C-alpha positions, 0 to 999 in steps of 0.5 A, spaced: 504 543 460 508 538 458 512 532 461 520 533 460 523 528 464 521 522 469 526 520 474 526 513 478 531 514 485 533 508 489 533 509 496 536 503 501 538 503 508 546 500 509 543 493 510 537 489 508 534 484 512 531 478 509 524 479 513 517 482 511 519 489 512 518 493 505 521 499 508 528 498 508 528 500 501 524 504 496 524 507 489 521 515 489 518 517 482 519 524 480 515 527 474 518 533 471 514 538 467 516 544 463 512 549 468 516 547 474 511 543 477 514 536 479 510 530 481 512 525 487 510 518 487 513 511 490 513 504 488 513 498 493 516 493 489 524 491 487 526 498 486 532 496 481 527 492 476 522 498 477 528 503 475 529 499 469 522 499 467 522 506 467 528 508 464 528 502 458 529 505 451 524 503 446 525 496 442 519 497 438 512 500 438 509 496 444 516 495 448 519 501 451 520 504 458 515 508 461 519 515 461 519 514 453 512 513 453 510 519 456 515 524 455 512 530 451 505 528 454 500 533 458 501 530 465 493 532 466 491 526 461 492 521 467 487 516 464 490 516 457 497 516 460 495 510 464 493 506 458 499 508 454 503 506 459 500 499 459 500 498 452 507 501 451 509 496 456 505 490 453 511 485 451 514 485 459 508 487 463 500 487 463 501 484 471 507 484 476 512 489 477 511 493 470 504 495 473 508 497 480 512 501 476 506 504 472 503 505 479 508 510 481 508 514 475 501 515 476 501 517 483 506 522 481 501 525 475 495 525 480 500 529 484 502 534 478 494 535 477 493 537 484 498 542 484 496 545 478 489 546 480 491 548 487 487 542 490 488 536 494 488 529 490 481 527 493 478 533 490 479 530 483 477 523 485 471 524 488 471 529 493 471 528 501 467 523 505 471 524 511 477 529 513 480 524 518 480 517 518 482 511 524 489 508 524 491 502 525 498 500 528 501 495 523 507 492 525 511 485 524 509 479 529 514 478 534 516 471 537 515 473 544 509 474 548 512 479 552 514 483 546 507 483 543 505 486 550 510 491 549 508 493 542 501 494 544 503 498 550 508 503 546 503 504 541 497 505 545 500 511 548 501 514 542 493 514 540 492 507 536 486 504 538 487 498 533 493 493 531 495 489 526 500 484 527 503 480 521 508 476 518 514 475 522 513 469 527 506 468 524 504 461 520 509 457 523 505 452 526 497 452 529 500 452 536 504 459 535 499 462 531 494 461 537 499 463 542 501 469 539 494 472 537 491 470 543 496 474 547 495 480 543 487 479 544 488 478 551 492 484 552 488 489 548 482 487 551 475 487 547 474 494 546 480 494 540 480 491 533 485 486 532 487 484 525 492 478 523 496 478 517 498 471 515 503 473 509 501 468 505 504 462 508 498 458 511 499 454 504 492 451 502 485 452 503 484 446 508 490 449 513 487 456 512 480 454 514 483 450 520 487 456 523 481 461 522 477 456 526 482 456 531 483 464 531 475 465 531 475 465 539 480 472 539 475 475 534 480 478 529 477 484 525 480 480 519 485 475 517 489 478 511 492 474 506 492 467 508 493 464 501 498 465 495 494 471 491 494 466 485 490 461 489 483 463 487 480 456 488 483 456 495 480 463 497 473 461 494 473 455 499 476 459 505 471 465 504 465 460 504 467 456 510 469 462 515 465 467 518 471 471 519 472 477 514 478 475 509 482 481 507 486 481 500 489 485 494 495 488 496 499 483 491 494 484 485 494 489 480 489 492 474 482 491 475 482 484 471 485 481 478 481 485 483 475 482 479 477 475 480 478 476 488 472 480 489 467 477 484 470 470 483 472 469 490 468 473 495 473 476 499 470 481 505 475 487 505 479 489 498 486 492 500 489 496 494 496 498 494 497 505 491 504 504 489 502 497 486 495 496 484 496 501 478 495 507 482 490 512 484 487 511 477 485 503 478 484 504 485 478 509 484 475 504 480 474 498 485 467 501 487 465 500 480 466 492 481 462 492 488 460 499 491 459 496 498 466 492 499 470 495 504 476 498 501 482 499 506 489 500 502 495 497 503 500 502 506 507 499 508 512 504 506 514 511 507 510 518 507 509 518 500 505 512 500 501 514 506 499 521 503 497 517 497 493 512 501 490 518 505 488 522 499 484 515 496 481 514 503 478 521 503 474 520 497 472 512 498 465 511 502 467 505 505 474 506 507 474 506 514 481 505 516 488 507 515 494 502 515 499 506 519 506 503 518 510 503 525 516 499 523 521 504 525 526 505 519 529 511 516 525 511 510 519 509 513 519 515 518 524 521 514 522 521 507 517 526 507 519 533 511 512 533 515 510 526 517 503 524 519 501 523 526 495 519 530 491 524 535 489 522 542 483 518 539 487 514 534 485 518 527 490 521 522 488 528 518 487 528 511 492 532 507 489 539 505 495 542 501 495 541 493 496 534 490 498 529 495 500 534 500 507 533 502 514 535 500 520 531 500 526 531 504 531 532 499 537 532 504 535 525 506 534 522 499 541 524 498 544 521 504 540 514 502 541 514 495 543 507 492 549 509 488 552 511 495 551 504 498 
């Protein structure tokens, strides 16, 4: 089997709001083969930059687009092709959006491998520790306490038993953080987990330490991304200073950066994003850094990333939760033909079909093409 083409398809809704919602646009990656098998991937980044990285023609031996790097190769050679893409994007890559683009292609290659072998991806990366996983409702934090209560009521009725409020109104002031997180905890009661995603806006370690102390009375299951991902010293100081679990990792890629967060900073929960971290090829190696650290993937996009996250979670011993994106956008809800649902006990089933276990809604893709907007 040989790779014949790689396509980066930009989708976007008609208008983009400048809020912390990555479900307003996306880039779908399709990898084609000479045997008719097509693999699907997705990248959570700037779709326009990702497309340029995939489509770019070669300048010289270590400066070419990802498509040119892998056309003609065997898609089953996932490890070797990851390394080839990494080295062929050396001049403009090594971190950031180039690794994001590699992630989407890598995801599609694993999808091909599963389809070729007739197995779900989790069987190929270690086998099943579980056939379903607890989900938490992940949604932006409103500025109004009444809206917080409405969100909890709406999604509790759908089966959710855990909630993460993030970005939105959080981080503006100590008073507002306490007010909003306190309202969420009061309405949730003590029998549901509450996660808090600060969206990197607390600014410095002293502020983060102060606000973690103020939020501790609400028993957050974790506080996520309180600091900028490059503030490694701040993360070290914070992790030493608070008893609250600190979660991070969605912004970083390659094992080099994960080692800094896990070993150097001592974070409590690592959150690889399959569409940004380097893909399944990198994420599955995180247990080699620390076999005991909880791994809860970042998953705030469409059903493609959801499927990849579920395949990964199935094969990880310490993956106890699925982030379930509850932002109600067309892309988050309609990109795959059969979406994912939470059962009455708050669990989501692991897909059992070959590859990622999904099919794309091609009519939806045509209607949301960037070129049509």
